[in-house]
N, C-alpha and C positions, 0 to 999 in steps of 0.2 A: 636526569633520571636516577631514581634511587636504586641501589644495588640490592639484590635478593628479594625475598617476599615481604610485602608490607603486611605484617601479621595483624595489626589492629584493623586496617581497612578490610582485609580478607575476612576477619571475624565478623565485622558488621555486615559485610556482603552476604556471608553464609547465613547469618541470622535472618535477614530479610528474605533470602532465597528459600530457606526452610519454612518461613511463615507463609509465603505465597504457595509453596508446594502443598502444605496442609490445607490451605484454603481451596486449592485446585481440586483436591480429592473430596473435601467436604461439600463442594459445590454440587456434587451429584445428588445430595440430599436437599438442596435448596430449591424450594418451589417444585418439589417432585410431583410429577403428574401420575395419573392412574395408568396411562399407557406410555411408558418411556421409550418403547421400541418403534419410533417413527422419526422421520427427518424433521418434522415440525418441532418435536421435543429435543432431540439430540443436536440437530443442526441449526435450529432457530430459537432455542430456549423456550419453546411453547408459545412463541409470538406473544409474550406476556410482559415485556419490560416497559416500565414507565419512563417519564421524562428524564429523571436523573440517572437511572441505570443506563438508558440509551445514550445519554450525553457522555458518561464515562466510557461506555463501550466504544462509541464512535471516536472519541478522543484517543482512547487507547489503541484503536484500530488505525487511525490516520496519522497520529503523531508518534512515530515508532522510535526504536533505538537508532535506526538508520537516520531519522530526522535529527535526533539528539546529537549524533556523531558527525553526520555528513554535511548538514547545512553550515554549521560553523567551520567545519573542515574546508568546505569550498571557499569560504571567505578568508580563512587562514592561508589558503593556497593562491587565490586569485583576486581577492578583494570584493568590491560591492556587487559584482555580477552574481555572487552566491545568494544575494538577497531576493532573487526572482521568486523564491519559495514564499515570501511574505505577500506580494501582490496576488499571487495565484490562489492562495488560501483566502484572500479577501474576495476575489472574483467568484470563487466557487459557490459560496453560500447563497447569494441571490439566484444563481443559476439553478441550484438543486431545489430551492424553494418552489420553483415552477414545475418540476417534474417528479420529485421523489414522492410527494403525497399521492399523485396519480398512480405511480408504480405500486405503492403500498396498498392502495385500495383495490386495484385489479388483482394483485397477488393474493390478498386476503380473500377476495371473493372466490377465486378459482383454485386456491391451494397451491399457487406457484411458489417454489422454493428458490429458484434461480432465475437470472435474467433470461437464460435460454428457454426455460419453461414459458415465460411470457412471449418471447419471440415466436416460438412454435405455435402457441395458441393464437396469437394475433395474426400471423401471416400464413398459417397452415403449411409450414415448411420445416420438416425435420433436418433438411440439409442446411438451411440458414441457422437453425438452432444449434446444429453440430458445429458450424463454423464459429459461432459466438462462444460455445463451450470450450472448444479447443484453444481459442485465443485467450480466454480467461485463464485456463490452466497454464498455458505457456507463459503468460505475463506474470502470473503469481509465483512461479517457481523461483526465479532469481530474487524476487522480493523477499521470500522466506529466507533464502540464502543470506541476504544482507542483514537480516535480524541476527543470524548466527555470527556474522562478521562483527556486529556490534558487541555481542557477548565476548567474542574472542579478543577484541580490542581492549576491553576492560580487564580481562584475565591477563593479557600481555603486560599491561601497565602495572598490575599488582604483582607481577613476577611469578605467576602461577603456571606450572607446566614445564619449567626449565627453559633453557636457551635454545637457539636454533640448532645446536649440535645434539640436542637430546634425542633419544629414541622417539619416533613419531607417536607411538602409543602413549608414552608418558607426557609428551608435549600436548597432545590433543585430548587427554583423559578428562580434564575438567569440562571441556566443551561436550564431550560424549556423555558425561553425567548429566549436564544441563539438558541436553537433547533427550536423554532417556526419561527424565522427569517430565519434561514438556509432553513427550509422546504419551506417557502413561496417564497423566491426568486429563489430557484432551480426549483420549480414547474412553476414559471412564465417565467424564462429566459433560463432554460436548461443549456447546457455546456458553453454558452456565459458568464454566471455569474461568475463561478470560473476562466474562462480565463481572464476576466477583473480584478477581485480582486487579481489574482496572482501577478500582477504588484506591488500592495501595499504590499502584504505579503512578497515577496522576497526582496523588497527594505528594508523593516523594519528589516528582519532577517540579511541581510548583514551589515546594520548599527550597529545592536546590537552586532553581533559577532566581528566586527572590533573594536568597543569600548571596549567590554569585554576583548578581548585578549590583549589589551594594558593597560587599566585602572585598571582592577582587579589585575594583577600581580604587578603593581606599588604599589598598596595599601597593598599587601601581602608580599612585600619584594623581589620580583623577582621569577623566575622559580626555582632557586636553592632551595629556602626555600619551595616552593610549593611541589616539588618532594620529598624533605627530609621529610616533614610532612606527605605526603601521604604514603611514604614507611614505616614510623614508624607506622602509623595507620594500614596498611595492615599486618604488622608483628605480630600484636596482635592476640591472639587465639579467634576464634569464639566459644562461649560456646555451641552453638547448634550442631556444627560439630566436635569440638575438633581440628580443623585445622586453619592455619592462615586465616585471613579474606579475603586476596587477595594478589596480587603481582603487582609490577610495570612492570614486564616482565612475560609473560605466562610461567609457569613451564613446563618442558618436558612432564609431564604426561597429560597436557591439550592441547598439540600441535595438536594432531589428531582432537580433538574436534574443536579447533579454525579453522584449515584448512578446515575441511569438512563443518563446518557451514558457512564459508565464500563462499566456492564454491557452496554449495547447495542454499544459499540465492541468489547468483548471477544468477544461473540458473532459480530460481523461480520468480525473481522480475518482469520480463516482461511477466510472465504468468498471472499475476493479471489482471482482467478485466479493472480496472481503468487505468492501464498503456497503454493497447491497445486502449481504448477509446480516450485518449489524443493523441495517435499516429495517429489514423485514422482521427482525426480532421484536420490534416495538408493538405495543398493543393497540395503537390507534393512529390514524393519519394526523390527528392533532399533536401527538407526541413528536412526529416528524417535523411538523411546522414549527413547533416550539424550539426544537433542536437546531433548526437552521438559523434561528435568531440568537441563540446563546453559544453555539459552537465558535463564532468569531473570537471569543475569549481566548481560545487556543492560538489564534493568529497573533494576539498581543504577546503571548508567551513566546511564540516562535520568533518574533522580532527581537525580543530581549535575548533569546537563546543565540541568535545569529551573531550578536555583538561579541560573544565569547571568542569568535575567530580572531577579532582584532586584539582581544585581551591576550590570547595565546602568543601573538607576535610580540606584543609589548612586554610580556613576561619572559621572553627569550626562549620559548619552547622550541626545541629542535628535534624533529622526528623525521625518519626516512619515509614513513607511511603517514600521510595526512590524516588518516582515520584515527590515529593515536593522539592527535594534537589536543583534543579536549579532555580525554581521560588523563593525559599527562599534565595538562594545566591544573586539573583538580588535585592531582597528587602533589604537585609542586606548591600550590597556593593554600590548600585547606589543611587543617589539622587532620591527622590520620583517621580519626573516627568519623569526621564529616566527609572525608574523601570516600570512606566506605559507604556512607549514605548515598553519595552521588553515583558511585559505581553501581549500587543496588538499583537506583532509579533507571540507569541505562540498561542494566541486565534485565530487570522486570519489564522495562520498556520494549525489550525484544520478545519476551515470552508471550505477552498478550497478543500482539498482532500476528506473531508466528502461529499461534493456536487458531486464531480466527481465519487466517489465510489458508491453513491446511484444511480446515473444516469447509471453507467455501469451495476450494478446488475439488475436494472429495464429493461435495454435493453436486457439482457440475458433472463430474464423471458418472456418478450414480444415476442421476435423473436423466441426463441428456446423452449418455453413451450406453451405459449398462441397461437401463430400462427401455430406452428408445430403440436400441439396435441389437441387444444381446438377449435380454429376458423381459419382454413386454408385460408378462403377467407377474412380475416380482411383487411380493407382498411388502407392506410397510416395514415389517421386521427384517426381511431380506435386504431392502434398501438401506436400512440403518446399519446392518452388519457389514455390507459392502462399503458404505461410506466410512465407517470406522477404520476398516483395513486400508482403504485408499488414503485416508488422512495420515496414516503411519508411513505408507510408501512415499507420499509427497514429501514428508519431512526427511526421510532417509535420502531421497534424491537431492534435497537442498543441502543436507549434511555432506554428502559425497562431493557436491559442487564446491562447497567451501573448503573442504580438506584437500582437494586435488587441483584446484585452479587458483591462479593469482587473484588477489582481492580486487585489483582494478578491473579484471575481467568480469567479476561478479557485478560490480557497479555499472559497467558499460552494458551488460546484458539486462540489468534492471532498466536502464535508459531505453534499450531496445523494446523492453516490455511495455513501456509507456507509449511508444510509437504504435505497437500492435494493438493495445487495448483501446486506443482512441478510434480505431477503425470499426468498433462495434457501436459507436455513438449513433449513426443514422438509423440502424435497425432498432435500437433500444429507445432512445429519446424520440426519434421520429415516429416510431410506432405508438408511443404514448399519446401523441397528439393527432395523428392522421393515419388513415389506411391507404392513402394515395400511392405510396411507393409500392412498386411491384417486388415480390419476393425474389425473383430471379435477378432483378436489377440491383437489389440490395446485396445479394450474394456476389455479383460481378464487381460492384463498387468496393466491397470488402476485399475481394481478391486483388484488385488493382492497388488499393491502399497498402495492403500487406506486402505485396511484391515490391512496389516502389520504395516503401519505407525500409524494408530489409536490405535491398540492394544499395540504396543511398547510404544507409548506416554502414554497410560493409565497406564502402569506399572511403570512409572517413578514417584518416590516420592520426595518430598522436605521437609525441616523442617516445612513448613506451610501447605503442601498439600499431601494427600495420593496418589492421582492420578493426571495425567497431570501436574506433578510438574516440567517439563522441556522438552527439545527437543533432548537430547543426551542420548545414551545408547550404550552398548557394540556391536560392529559390528560382526555379526556371521562369524566365520572362521578366523577372524583377531585377535580378543581379545582386540582391542583398543576401547576406548570410542569415538564415532563419532556421527555426526548429523543423526538422525533417517530419516529425509526426503531424504537424499542422499542414504542411504541404501535401503529405499523403492523404490527410483528411479531406482537403479541398478537392483533390483528384477523385477521391472516393465519392464525394457528394455529386460532383459533375457527372461522373459515369452513371451513378444511380438515377439522377434526374433524366438524363438523356435516354438511357435504356428503358426507364419507366414509360416515357412518352412513346417510344418505339413499340414496346411490348403491349401497351394499351391499344395502340393503333392496329396491331395485328390480332388483338383480342386473345392474347395468351392467357391460359388459365391462372387465376390469381390465388387459389387456395381458399380455405374456409376460415373465417374469423369467428372464433368461439366467444369473443367478448362483446359486450354491449356498451353503448355510450354511458349509461348510468353506473357501470362498474367502476369507472375511473374517478368517481367522486363519492363512492360508498364508504361508510365508516363502520366500525365494529358494532356500534349500537343501533345501526339503522335496521328497520324492519325488513325481514327477508334476507338479510346478509348472513351468510354462513360459509365456512370454508368448504369448497367442493374440490375433491381430488380429481384432476383431469384424467379422463379415461386413457388407457394405454395406447389407443389408436388415434387419439386426438391429433389433428394436424398432420396426419401421416402422408398426405399428398405432397409431392415435391416435383 
């Protein structure tokens, strides 16, 4: 690690940071609508984005600074088990091809802004809608925090903010400034800001990955040497566990964990509010269908990105915090000016998803808590004002989380968030294809999945944590170690199905479905299709 501040890298980083800051504020003027004071405009960009804007926005949304830092960091720490992110992003696109166009159509027809809007309209249950909304907000908070962790990792490697002994304000000042800028342009421009900035972010990431995958192996003697050194490092015994530190190929004992984590993560990815917010911002269902076919290009990038973990080992990178491994690799291997470009890619890679996530969480609060339970007669202007304020509060909460808690805690809470958000799958995806499930059964299944998943994760220990130390545990009845989220999901579905049969048998009231079959295939240009704002009392029965 170089001593002091890397002035050249910092200068390049600041240049790109200022560039995207200006773009963020100018975005308020981009495609400006006549009525800016509505969630359709502020929170969904006017539902007007075409194929390429949506592609960059979804890519910027899903492939974050956390991805850039944590995926290769997992491989740096444990080996090939960290590659689970690659198959799960391959699995997810055929999956979303089946249901995202249906969600877009029904949301466009009825003016739904959030998944909870759809759940309330489909099942006539504010209670189920509230459960989905609260889950989305809870799962999003640590995700936003991890974007700030990504920025902090880059700042640490550049030597900005002083050492561990520095005054806390001086040490965290750069992160506070980055947070302040993010909060300001998100408040001002809404979803248009990250949509515009995503062009810069993704271009920088593709350039950095392309250069890194060629330049670094040349400097390290080729991939043969890289894999040989990584294999040697992983074969050494970890004193904390008494087992090898990792493996180039997942051992048989971990294959259930690997497979269930990949499948569960694929099912969960588009349950996150920020994924749906980016999806609903597109102008037609055909845009969504096209994006499911071209988004796998990011999976190719992710596979190459993951290899950086092996390169960090071969380059002799030594860090106490694995999240610093890749930024440190860039500083060690690249000329200072290009290290600055790489750091900017990571930093901007945090700003884009953090903005979208805060908007998505704010929309959930506004539409499904504030409007449904506090002020049913809220005007579009009042909704937008509340959503702007809540987006600030969400980011403040994430910032406090980062500044006051250990970074590994933030990571493990994000893993817990994945377990939680997966429990909304039956209500959302199930509801897009069938009305058979009973609303009370869905709510009970969600509750069982949430309780089991949380308690199971609480009981997982790691060498550094007594609780919430991971997301894998023995699967009841099978005896293999698997992803807790997927086990909780199976329990959720079983409870939902069984209780639906019981509730239908006793003829329990099912609520009013405000959607029609043709709503799920409607497109923007179809005759008679127009955005209808759901009435404040829609689906109020529970």
